[in-house]
C-alpha positions in Angstrom: 0.0 0.0 0.0 1.4 3.4 -0.9 2.5 5.5 2.1 0.1 8.4 1.2 -3.0 6.1 1.2 -1.9 4.5 4.4 -1.5 7.9 6.0 -5.0 8.9 4.9 -6.5 5.6 6.3 -4.7 6.1 9.6 -6.0 9.7 9.9 -9.6 8.6 9.2 -9.4 5.9 11.9 -7.7 8.3 14.3 -10.3 11.0 13.9 -13.2 8.5 14.1 -14.3 8.4 10.5 -14.6 4.6 10.5 -17.2 3.2 8.1 -18.5 1.2 11.1 -19.0 4.2 13.3 -22.5 4.2 14.7 -24.7 7.2 14.1 -25.5 9.4 17.0 -28.9 8.8 18.5 -31.2 11.7 17.4 -34.6 13.0 18.3 -36.6 15.4 16.1 -38.6 18.1 17.9 -41.5 19.5 15.9 -42.4 23.2 16.6 -44.6 25.8 15.0 -43.8 29.1 13.3 -47.2 30.6 14.2 -47.1 33.9 16.2 -50.9 34.5 16.5 -54.1 32.6 17.1 -55.3 32.1 13.5 -55.6 35.4 11.7 -56.2 37.4 14.8 -53.9 39.7 16.6 -53.9 37.5 19.7 -50.3 36.3 20.4 -49.5 32.7 20.7 -46.3 30.6 20.9 -44.6 27.3 21.5 -44.6 26.3 25.2 -41.1 26.8 26.4 -41.2 24.3 29.3 -42.5 21.6 26.8 -39.4 22.3 24.8 -36.6 22.6 27.4 -37.7 20.0 30.0 -37.8 17.1 27.5 -34.7 18.5 25.7 -32.8 18.4 29.0 -33.8 14.7 29.6 -32.9 13.6 26.0 -29.6 15.5 26.1 -28.6 13.9 29.4 -29.3 10.4 27.9 -27.0 11.0 25.0 -29.4 12.0 22.3 -28.9 14.9 19.9 -32.0 17.0 19.2 -32.9 18.8 16.0 -35.8 21.2 15.6 -38.0 21.3 12.6 -40.9 23.7 11.8 -43.2 24.0 8.8 -41.3 27.0 7.4 -37.9 26.6 9.1 -36.2 29.5 10.8 -37.3 31.4 13.9 -40.2 30.3 16.1 -42.1 32.1 18.9 -41.7 30.9 22.5 -43.8 31.7 25.5 -45.2 30.4 28.8 -41.7 31.0 30.2 -41.1 30.5 33.9 -37.7 31.8 34.9 -38.2 30.6 38.5 -37.7 27.1 37.1 -33.9 26.5 37.0 -34.0 24.4 33.9 -36.0 26.9 31.9 -33.7 29.7 33.1 -30.6 27.8 32.2 -31.7 27.3 28.6 -33.2 30.7 28.2 -29.8 32.2 28.7 -27.9 29.5 26.7 -27.0 31.3 23.5 -26.2 28.0 21.6 -29.6 26.6 22.5 -31.5 29.7 21.7 -29.7 29.7 18.3 -31.3 26.4 17.6 -34.8 27.9 18.1 -33.9 30.8 15.9 -32.7 28.6 13.1 -35.0 25.6 13.1 -34.7 23.3 10.1 -37.1 23.2 7.1 -38.8 19.8 6.5 -37.0 19.4 3.1 -33.6 19.4 5.0 -34.6 16.5 7.2 -33.5 12.9 6.6 -36.2 10.9 8.5 -34.1 7.8 8.7 -31.6 9.6 11.0 -34.1 9.8 13.8 -35.1 7.4 16.5 -38.2 9.4 17.6 -40.2 12.5 16.9 -41.6 14.8 19.6 -44.4 17.3 19.0 -44.2 20.4 21.2 -47.3 22.0 22.6 -48.5 25.5 23.1 -51.2 27.4 21.3 -49.0 27.7 18.2 -49.1 23.9 17.8 -52.7 24.1 16.5 -51.5 26.0 13.4 -49.2 25.1 10.6 -48.0 21.7 11.9 -51.2 19.6 11.7 -51.7 20.1 8.0 -48.1 20.0 7.0 -47.6 17.0 4.6 -43.9 17.0 4.7 -43.7 16.7 8.5 -46.3 14.0 8.4 -44.2 12.1 5.9 -41.1 12.5 8.2 -43.0 11.2 11.2 -44.5 8.3 9.2 -41.0 7.1 8.2 -39.7 7.4 11.7 -42.6 5.4 13.1 -42.5 2.7 10.4 -38.8 2.4 11.0 -39.7 1.2 14.6 -39.2 4.7 16.0 -41.4 6.5 18.6 -43.9 9.2 18.0 -44.6 11.4 21.0 -46.5 14.7 21.8 -47.5 16.8 24.8 -50.5 19.0 25.4 -51.6 20.8 22.2 -48.7 19.1 20.5 -51.0 16.2 20.0 -52.7 18.3 17.3 -49.7 17.5 15.1 -50.6 13.8 14.8 -54.3 14.3 14.2 -53.8 13.9 10.4 -50.9 11.5 10.6 -51.5 8.4 8.6 -49.4 5.3 8.0 -48.5 3.8 4.6 -51.5 1.5 4.8 -53.8 4.5 4.9 -54.8 4.1 8.5 -54.3 6.8 11.1 -51.3 6.1 13.2 -53.4 6.3 16.4 -56.3 4.2 15.1 -57.4 1.8 17.8 -54.8 3.3 20.1 -55.2 5.4 23.2 -54.1 9.0 22.9 -53.6 11.8 25.5 -53.5 15.5 24.8 -55.1 18.7 26.1 -58.8 17.9 26.6 -61.8 19.9 25.7 -62.9 19.9 29.3 -59.9 22.2 30.1 -60.4 24.6 27.2 -62.2 27.9 27.7 -64.7 27.4 24.8 -66.1 30.9 25.1 -62.7 32.6 24.9 -61.5 34.3 21.7 -58.4 32.1 21.3 -60.5 28.9 21.3 -62.7 30.1 18.5 -59.7 30.3 16.2 -58.8 26.6 16.6 -59.3 24.8 13.3 -60.5 21.6 15.2 -60.9 20.0 18.6 -58.0 17.6 19.3 -60.2 15.3 21.3 -63.0 15.1 18.8 -60.6 14.6 15.8 -58.8 11.7 17.6 -62.1 10.0 18.4 -63.6 10.7 14.9 -60.6 9.0 13.3 -60.8 5.8 15.4 -58.5 6.7 18.3 -59.3 6.5 22.0 -58.8 9.9 23.7 -57.9 9.5 27.4 -57.4 12.3 29.9 -57.2 12.9 33.6 -60.2 14.8 35.0 -57.9 16.3 37.7 -55.4 17.8 35.2 -51.9 19.0 35.7 -51.0 15.7 37.4 -48.4 14.2 35.1 -51.0 12.3 33.1 -49.6 10.4 30.1 -50.4 7.4 27.9 -48.1 4.9 26.4 -49.6 2.8 23.6 -47.0 0.8 21.9 -44.6 3.3 20.3 -47.0 6.2 20.7 -46.4 8.3 23.8 -48.6 11.3 24.6 -49.0 13.6 27.6 -52.0 15.7 28.7 -50.3 19.0 29.7 -46.9 20.6 30.5 -46.7 18.6 33.8 -46.2 15.4 31.7 -43.3 16.8 29.6 -40.5 15.1 31.5 -42.3 11.8 31.9 -43.1 11.7 28.2 -39.4 12.1 27.4 -38.5 9.4 29.9 -41.0 7.0 28.4 -39.7 7.6 24.9 -36.1 6.8 26.1 -37.4 3.8 27.9 -39.0 2.4 24.7 -35.9 3.1 22.6 -33.5 1.6 25.1 -35.7 -1.6 25.4 -35.5 -2.0 21.6 -31.9 -2.8 22.1 -32.7 -5.8 24.3 -32.7 -8.9 22.1 -35.3 -11.3 23.5 -33.4 -14.5 22.5 -32.5 -17.6 24.4 -28.8 -16.9 25.0 -28.0 -20.5 25.9 -29.7 -22.2 23.0 -29.4 -19.3 20.6 -33.0 -19.8 19.4 -35.3 -17.0 18.6 -38.0 -16.8 21.3 -40.8 -16.1 18.9 -40.2 -19.5 17.2 -40.0 -21.2 20.6 -43.3 -19.6 21.8 -45.0 -20.4 18.5 -43.8 -24.0 18.5 -45.0 -24.5 22.1 -48.4 -22.9 21.5 -49.0 -24.8 18.2 -48.0 -28.1 20.1 -50.5 -27.4 22.9 -53.2 -26.5 20.5 -52.6 -29.7 18.5 -52.3 -32.0 21.5 -55.3 -30.6 23.5 -57.3 -29.7 20.4 -57.6 -26.0 21.2 -59.6 -24.4 18.3 -58.2 -20.9 18.3 -56.2 -18.5 20.5 -54.8 -15.0 20.7 -51.7 -14.6 22.8 -49.6 -11.7 24.0 -46.6 -11.5 26.3 -45.4 -8.2 27.7 -42.0 -7.4 29.3 -41.4 -4.0 30.9 -44.9 -3.0 29.7 -43.9 -3.5 26.0 -45.3 -6.3 23.8 -42.5 -8.8 23.0 -44.9 -11.4 21.5 -48.3 -11.1 19.9 -49.8 -13.7 17.7 -53.1 -15.2 16.5 -53.6 -18.9 16.1 -56.2 -21.3 14.7 -59.9 -20.7 14.0 -62.5 -18.4 15.5 -65.1 -20.6 14.0 -64.4 -24.1 12.7 -67.7 -24.5 10.7 -67.0 -21.5 8.6 -63.2 -21.7 8.6 -62.8 -18.2 10.0 -59.3 -17.6 11.4 -58.6 -15.8 14.6 -57.3 -12.3 13.9 -56.9 -8.9 15.5 -60.7 -8.3 15.2 -61.6 -11.5 17.0 -63.4 -10.8 20.3 -63.2 -13.4 23.1 -65.5 -14.0 26.1 -63.3 -13.6 29.2 -65.6 -15.4 31.6 -64.2 -15.0 35.1 -61.4 -12.8 33.9 -64.2 -10.1 34.1 -63.7 -10.2 37.8 -60.3 -8.5 37.6 -61.9 -5.5 35.9 -64.5 -5.4 38.6 -61.8 -5.4 41.3 -60.1 -2.5 39.6 -63.4 -0.6 39.3 -64.1 -1.0 43.0 -60.6 0.2 43.9 -61.0 3.2 41.7 -64.0 4.1 43.8 -61.9 3.5 46.9 -59.1 5.6 45.6 -61.6 8.4 45.0 -62.8 7.9 48.6 -66.3 7.2 47.5 -66.3 3.8 49.2 -64.0 1.9 51.6 -63.0 -1.7 52.0 -64.6 -1.9 55.5 -67.9 -0.4 54.4 -70.8 -2.7 55.2 -72.8 -3.4 52.1 -76.0 -2.5 53.9 -74.8 1.1 53.7 -75.5 1.1 49.9 -78.0 -1.7 49.4 -81.1 -1.7 51.6 -83.1 -4.5 50.1 -81.0 -7.3 51.7 -81.7 -9.9 54.4 -80.7 -8.6 57.8 -77.8 -11.0 58.2 -76.3 -9.9 54.9 -76.1 -6.2 55.7 -73.1 -6.4 57.9 -71.0 -8.2 55.2 -68.3 -5.8 54.0 -67.0 -4.8 50.6 -63.7 -6.5 51.4 -65.6 -9.8 51.9 -67.2 -9.6 48.5 -63.9 -8.9 46.7 -62.1 -11.7 48.6 -65.0 -14.2 48.2 -65.1 -14.6 51.9 -68.7 -13.3 52.4 -70.0 -16.8 53.0 -73.2 -16.0 51.1 -75.0 -18.6 49.1 -74.4 -18.4 45.3 -76.8 -16.8 42.8 -78.5 -19.4 40.6 -78.3 -19.0 36.8 -81.0 -20.1 34.3 -82.7 -18.6 31.2 -85.9 -19.3 33.1 -85.0 -17.2 36.1 -85.7 -13.5 36.3 -83.5 -11.4 38.7 -86.4 -11.2 41.0 -86.8 -15.0 41.2 -83.1 -15.6 41.5 -82.9 -13.0 44.3 -85.8 -14.7 46.1 -84.0 -18.0 46.0 -80.6 -16.8 47.2 -82.1 -14.6 49.9 -83.8 -17.6 51.4 -80.8 -19.9 51.2 -78.5 -20.6 54.1 -75.2 -18.8 54.4 -72.1 -21.0 54.0 -69.5 -19.6 56.5 -68.9 -16.5 58.6 -67.7 -13.4 56.7 -63.9 -13.2 56.4 -63.3 -16.8 57.6 -62.6 -18.6 54.3 -62.6 -18.4 50.6 -65.9 -19.5 49.1 -66.3 -18.6 45.5 -69.7 -17.5 44.3 -71.5 -15.2 41.9 -73.5 -13.4 44.5 -70.4 -11.4 45.5 -70.1 -10.1 41.9 -73.9 -9.4 41.7 -73.7 -7.2 44.8 -70.5 -5.4 43.7 -72.2 -4.6 40.4 -75.0 -2.9 42.3 -72.7 -1.0 44.6 -70.7 0.3 41.6 -73.9 1.4 39.9 -75.3 3.0 43.1 -72.1 5.0 43.9 -71.1 6.0 40.4 -74.7 6.7 39.2 -73.8 4.8 36.0 -74.5 1.4 34.5 -71.8 -1.1 35.5 -70.6 -1.6 31.9 -70.5 2.2 31.3 -68.4 2.8 34.4 -65.9 0.1 33.3 -65.6 1.5 29.7 -65.3 5.1 30.8 -62.8 4.5 33.6 -60.7 1.6 32.2 -61.1 2.0 28.5 -61.4 5.8 28.4 -64.8 5.7 26.9 -63.5 3.8 23.9 -65.8 0.9 22.9 -63.4 -0.5 20.2 -62.7 -4.1 20.9 -65.0 -4.2 23.9 -68.5 -5.6 24.5 -70.5 -6.7 27.5 -72.7 -9.7 26.8 -73.3 -12.9 28.7 -75.6 -14.6 26.2 -74.4 -16.7 23.3 -77.7 -15.6 21.5 -76.6 -12.0 21.6 -75.2 -10.7 18.3 -71.6 -9.5 19.0 -69.7 -8.8 15.8 -66.4 -10.8 15.4 -67.0 -12.8 18.6 -65.3 -16.2 18.4 -67.4 -19.3 18.8 -66.6 -21.4 21.9 -66.3 -25.2 21.7 -66.3 -27.7 24.6 -66.5 -31.5 24.3 -69.8 -33.3 24.4 -70.2 -36.7 26.1 -68.5 -38.4 23.1 -65.7 -35.8 23.3 -66.6 -34.2 20.0 -66.6 -30.4 19.7 -69.9 -28.8 20.7 -70.7 -25.1 20.6 -70.9 -23.9 24.2 -74.3 -22.6 25.2 -73.0 -19.8 27.4 -75.5 -17.8 29.4 -75.2 -15.1 32.1 -78.1 -12.7 32.6 -77.4 -8.9 32.4 -77.7 -8.6 36.2 -74.6 -10.9 36.4 -72.5 -9.3 33.8 -69.9 -8.6 36.5 -69.4 -12.3 37.0 -68.3 -13.0 33.4 -69.8 -10.7 30.8 -66.8 -8.9 29.4 -65.9 -9.7 25.7 -62.6 -8.3 24.5 -60.0 -8.3 21.6 -56.4 -9.1 22.3 -55.3 -5.5 21.4 -57.9 -4.0 23.8 -56.6 -6.3 26.6 -53.0 -5.3 25.8 -53.9 -1.6 26.1 -55.7 -2.2 29.3 -52.7 -4.0 30.8 -50.3 -1.3 29.7 -52.5 1.4 31.3 -52.9 -0.6 34.4 -49.1 -1.1 34.7 -48.5 2.6 33.9 -50.6 3.6 36.9 -53.3 5.2 34.9 -56.1 3.4 36.7 -54.8 3.1 40.2 -51.8 4.6 42.1 -49.2 2.2 43.5 -50.6 2.3 47.0 -54.0 1.0 45.9 -52.6 -1.5 43.4 -50.5 -3.0 46.2 -53.5 -3.3 48.6 -55.6 -4.8 45.8 -53.1 -7.5 45.1 -52.0 -8.3 48.6 -53.2 -11.5 50.4 -56.6 -11.2 52.1 -56.3 -12.1 55.9 -58.7 -15.1 55.9 -59.6 -16.4 59.3 -58.5 -19.9 58.4 -55.0 -18.6 57.5 -55.3 -19.0 53.7 -53.2 -16.6 51.6 -53.7 -17.6 48.0 -56.3 -14.8 47.1 -56.4 -11.1 47.4 -59.2 -8.6 46.7 -60.2 -10.2 43.4 -56.9 -11.6 42.3 -55.4 -15.1 42.6 -51.9 -15.2 44.2 -49.6 -18.0 43.3 -45.9 -18.8 43.7 -44.0 -19.9 40.6 -40.7 -21.3 41.8 -41.2 -19.1 44.9 -41.8 -16.0 42.6 -45.1 -14.3 43.2 -47.6 -14.2 40.3 -51.0 -12.5 40.3 -54.0 -12.9 37.9 -57.0 -15.0 37.2 -58.4 -17.4 34.6 -61.7 -17.6 32.9 -63.8 -20.6 31.7 -60.8 -22.8 31.8 -59.8 -21.3 28.4 -58.3 -17.9 29.0 -55.8 -16.6 31.5 -54.2 -13.3 32.5 -51.1 -13.6 34.7 -48.6 -11.0 35.9 -45.1 -11.5 37.5 -44.6 -8.2 39.2 -40.9 -8.8 40.2 -40.1 -9.6 36.6 -42.3 -6.8 35.0 -43.8 -9.6 32.9 -47.4 -10.4 32.0 -49.2 -12.9 29.7 -52.6 -12.7 28.1 -53.9 -16.0 26.7 -57.4 -16.0 25.1 -58.8 -19.1 23.5 -62.2 -20.5 22.5 -62.3 -24.0 23.9 -60.7 -27.4 23.6 -61.3 -31.1 23.5 -59.0 -32.0 26.4 -58.6 -29.4 29.1 -55.0 -28.1 28.7 -55.1 -26.6 32.3 -54.7 -23.0 31.2 -52.8 -21.9 34.3 -50.2 -24.6 33.5 -49.9 -23.3 29.9 -49.3 -19.7 31.2 -46.6 -21.0 33.5 -44.8 -22.9 30.8 -44.9 -19.9 28.5 -43.4 -17.7 31.2 -40.7 -20.3 31.6 -39.7 -20.0 27.9 -39.2 -16.2 28.4 -37.4 -16.4 31.7 -35.6 -19.5 32.9 -36.1 -18.7 36.5 -39.8 -19.2 35.9 -39.3 -22.6 34.3 -41.4 -24.9 36.5 -40.5 -28.6 36.3 -43.8 -29.8 37.8 -45.8 -28.0 35.1 -43.6 -29.3 32.4 -43.6 -32.9 33.7 -47.4 -32.8 34.2 -48.0 -31.6 30.7 -45.7 -34.2 29.1 -47.5 -37.0 31.0 -51.0 -35.7 30.2 -50.2 -35.5 26.5 -49.4 -39.2 26.4 -52.4 -40.1 28.7 -54.7 -38.3 26.2 -53.6 -40.8 23.6 -54.7 -43.6 26.0 -51.4 -45.3 25.5 -50.8 -46.3 29.1 -47.7 -48.5 28.4 -45.9 -45.4 27.0 -47.1 -43.4 30.0 -45.2 -45.7 32.2 -42.2 -45.6 30.0 -42.2 -41.8 30.0 -42.8 -41.7 33.8 -39.7 -44.0 34.3 -37.6 -41.7 32.0 -38.7 -38.6 33.9 -38.2 -40.1 37.4 -34.7 -41.4 36.4 -33.6 -38.2 34.7 -31.6 -35.5 36.6 -33.9 -32.7 35.5 -37.0 -34.0 37.2 -35.3 -35.8 40.1 -36.9 -33.5 42.7 -40.5 -33.7 41.2 -43.2 -35.5 43.3 -44.7 -37.6 40.5 -47.3 -39.2 42.9 -48.8 -35.7 43.4 -48.7 -34.9 39.7 -50.5 -38.1 38.7 -53.0 -37.6 41.5 -53.7 -34.0 40.2 -54.1 -35.3 36.6 -56.5 -38.0 37.8 -58.7 -35.5 39.7 -58.7 -33.0 36.8 -60.2 -35.9 34.7 -62.8 -36.5 37.4 -63.7 -32.8 37.5 -63.7 -32.2 33.7 -66.7 -30.6 32.0 -67.4 -34.1 30.7 -65.9 -36.4 33.4 -63.2 -38.8 32.1 -63.8 -41.6 34.5 -62.0 -44.4 32.6 -58.9 -42.3 32.1 -59.0 -41.1 35.7 -59.1 -44.8 36.9 -56.2 -45.7 34.7 -54.1 -42.8 36.0 -54.9 -43.6 39.6 -54.1 -47.3 39.0 -50.8 -46.2 37.5 -50.1 -44.2 40.7 -50.8 -47.2 43.0 -48.4 -49.4 40.9 -45.7 -46.8 41.2 -46.4 -45.8 44.8 -47.8 -49.0 46.4 -47.2 -47.8 49.9 -49.2 -44.6 49.5 -52.6 -44.7 51.1 -53.6 -41.5 49.2 -53.1 -43.3 45.8 -55.6 -46.1 46.8 -58.0 -43.5 48.3 -58.1 -41.6 45.0 -58.5 -44.8 43.0 -61.4 -45.9 45.3 -63.1 -42.5 44.8 -62.8 -42.9 41.0 -64.3 -46.4 41.1 -67.1 -45.1 43.3 -68.0 -42.3 40.9 -68.0 -44.8 38.0 -70.4 -47.1 39.8 -67.9 -49.9 40.5 -68.7 -50.3 44.1 -66.8 -53.5 44.7 -63.5 -52.1 43.5 -64.2 -48.9 45.4 -64.5 -50.8 48.7 -61.4 -52.9 47.9 -59.2 -49.8 47.4 -60.6 -48.0 50.4 -59.7 -50.9 52.5 -56.2 -50.9 51.1 -55.9 -47.2 51.9 -57.0 -47.9 55.5 -54.4 -50.6 55.8 -51.6 -48.1 54.8 -52.7 -44.9 56.5 -51.0 -43.9 59.7 -53.0 -43.6 62.9 -52.4 -39.9 63.2 -54.6 -39.2 60.2 -57.7 -39.6 62.3 -60.0 -37.4 60.1 -59.1 -39.3 56.9 -59.5 -42.7 58.7 -63.0 -41.7 59.8 -63.9 -40.4 56.3 -62.7 -43.6 54.6 -64.4 -45.9 57.1 -67.7 -44.0 56.6 -67.3 -44.5 52.9 -66.7 -48.2 53.3 -69.7 -48.5 55.6 -72.0 -46.7 53.1 -70.8 -48.7 50.1 -71.2 -52.0 51.9 -74.8 -51.1 52.6 -75.3 -50.5 48.9 -73.6 -53.9 48.1 -75.9 -55.6 50.6 -79.0 -54.1 49.2 -77.9 -55.1 45.7 -76.8 -58.6 46.6 -73.4 -57.9 45.2 -70.3 -59.9 46.2 -67.0 -58.4 47.1 
C-alpha cells in the first residue's frame, strides 16, 4: 500500500471516521412558526417548558436534538417561567436559543436519521403543523422504522392527520392523550380560532382519547410506540418513556444459551399445545417492561365457517371479568367514595338482615360466606334473588374463601349506586377511556356480537360442541366482558403505567386477604400464586383464558382461547410460556405434568409408564413429586366438563403401581371407582388405603371408614359380592 494512502487511512481511523461508526442517537422536535391565534392579533407561541424539559432529559441520555418547523427559521416561544432552574438555564444559553432561531425546514430532514419524533405544545401547535404533509411524511417514516412518535398537550394536534403507509391513522385503535376539551375555555377568543378539537378529531378517526379529570397531574399514555401527555406537567415523563422504549428496543429477547429465537419457541409451544389438546383458536400476548414482546393469533375463530382468529376477534373472558370489577371497586376506593370496611347495607337496603353487615372486602375476597346466585334462562333477577335470599349462608364473613356469583352481583349494584352509572358504562369510561373499540358486554351466546369467536367444549363423546353460554345482564360482573387481544393489551399497559390506580391501591388490591383460616392464595379479586417461589397474580376464565402478571419480573401474559377437546389446564400453559421467556420461571412440575398428560390423552398407558420412568430417572426431574402430579391429573379428569372416568381410573391405577405404599393413591382410586359405579373395587381400594394410613390421620380414617360402611350397605341391598 502506498504511504500516502496508508496515512489517509490512519487519519480517518484516528479521527473517528470509521465506516463502522454508529450514528449518534437523534430525536426530532416539531415546533410551529405561528405567532398568532389564527388570523387574529392574539399572540401565541410554543410552550417553552415543553421544549426545554424534554430537551434536557434527552440530552442527558446522550441524544442529539434537531428542531423542525413548517417554514424553518425562527419560532415564537412563550409560557416562560424563569423561577424554574432548567428553563432559566436554557433561556440564557446562546447556543440553545440559536437552535430555536434557526429551526430546520422539513426538506432538510432525513427521517431515517431519527429514533423518535416529539411534537411540542402551546397554542401555536394548532396552526401550521397539523396540516403539513412534509412533517407527516417524516413522522411516518420514523414510526415505520420502529421509531417512537410522541407529543405533549396541544402538540397532539400535530398527529391528528398523521397516517401510515396503509392509509390508517397512526393512532387508530390506540389510546391518545392531549389537552382535553374539558380544560379549554370554549367561550374565549383564542379557542374560536382553533381549526379543530384535538379530542373530537382523535375520536372521529378511530382513536381513543384519554385524559385525567384532575389535570396538571403528570398524566400520560403509552400505547406501543406512541407516547402522549396531557399538559406541561407530563413533559418530563413523556421524554423518559420515549427513552425507555428506545432503550428496550436494544434488548434482544433471545435464548442466549440455545441461541434460538424466542418467537419461534413460543409459536412452537403454542402450536403443540393446540394440537395435543385440540384447542380451536387462540390470541396470545406477552409483555415485558410494559412492552409487547410477543403477539400472535392462532387457529380458528369458527371451525364450521373456517374463520381464522385475527386482530378483530373478540373473546369471552368469563371469570377474567372479575379483575376489571376489582379495579373498578378500587378506583372508587381511591376516590374515597367507598371503603373496604364499608358494610354493604350502607349502599343496598333490600337485603336480608344478616347480609347487611357483610363488608365490601368480603365480596372482593370471596369470603362473604353468602349462598351463590343461581343462573338459568328461566329465572328473572327477582326470582333468582328470592332463591338466594332464602338460602343458608355457608360460612362466617372473612373466615374462608368460598367462590360464588353473589359477591359479583352485589359489587355490580354497589358500583352502579355509587357512580350513578351502569356497570358496563363505568368500566368502559374508567378503564377504556370511553372507547368501545374491541369491547363488548354480553353474557348470552344468543346476543349478536360482531367478530365474537365461537366457543367449543366437548360433548359426552368428546366431540366439539358449541358452548351454550348464558349469564343474565344482572350478572355481567361475573363473566360478561368480551374483548379483543389488542384491547386487553392496552388495558394492561394502562394498568401497569398507573393510569387506573396509584401504586398504593394496586399494592393493597393484590396483597393476600387475611382469611380467618390462614389462607393466603387470594387477594381482593386476584389469585396469588408462587411460581418457583416467585409471586404471580392474575386469574383465569372458563378454563380457556388466563391473565397472569409476574410483578418482580415486569412480565405479563394474556392467553385468550375459544375452547378445547381436552382441558389443557390454562394456568399450566401460562406457567410454561413464562418459563420460555425467563428460565427462573421454568417450572419442572408444570412441564412434567404436561408431558404425561399429552401421552395419557392418547390412551397409550404403556408409553405413559415408559415416560414416567424416564422422567423419574432423569436428573432434570429428580426432585419432582410424581405421585402428586399423577393424582392431580386424575382429579382433573374426574372434574372435567365431561368427566373422564375411565382415564382417571387408569391414572390412579398407575399411581398405585408406582407408589404401592401410598394410602392416598388407593384412596383416590377408590373414589374414581365409586363415581364410575364400580362399588366393589371402590371398597377394595378404600380398605387398602385404611391398611396403609398412619393412625395420626384420624380425620381421613374416619372419612374412609364411613365410605366403606355406606358402600357395603349398597352392596348388601344389591346382593353384590365383594
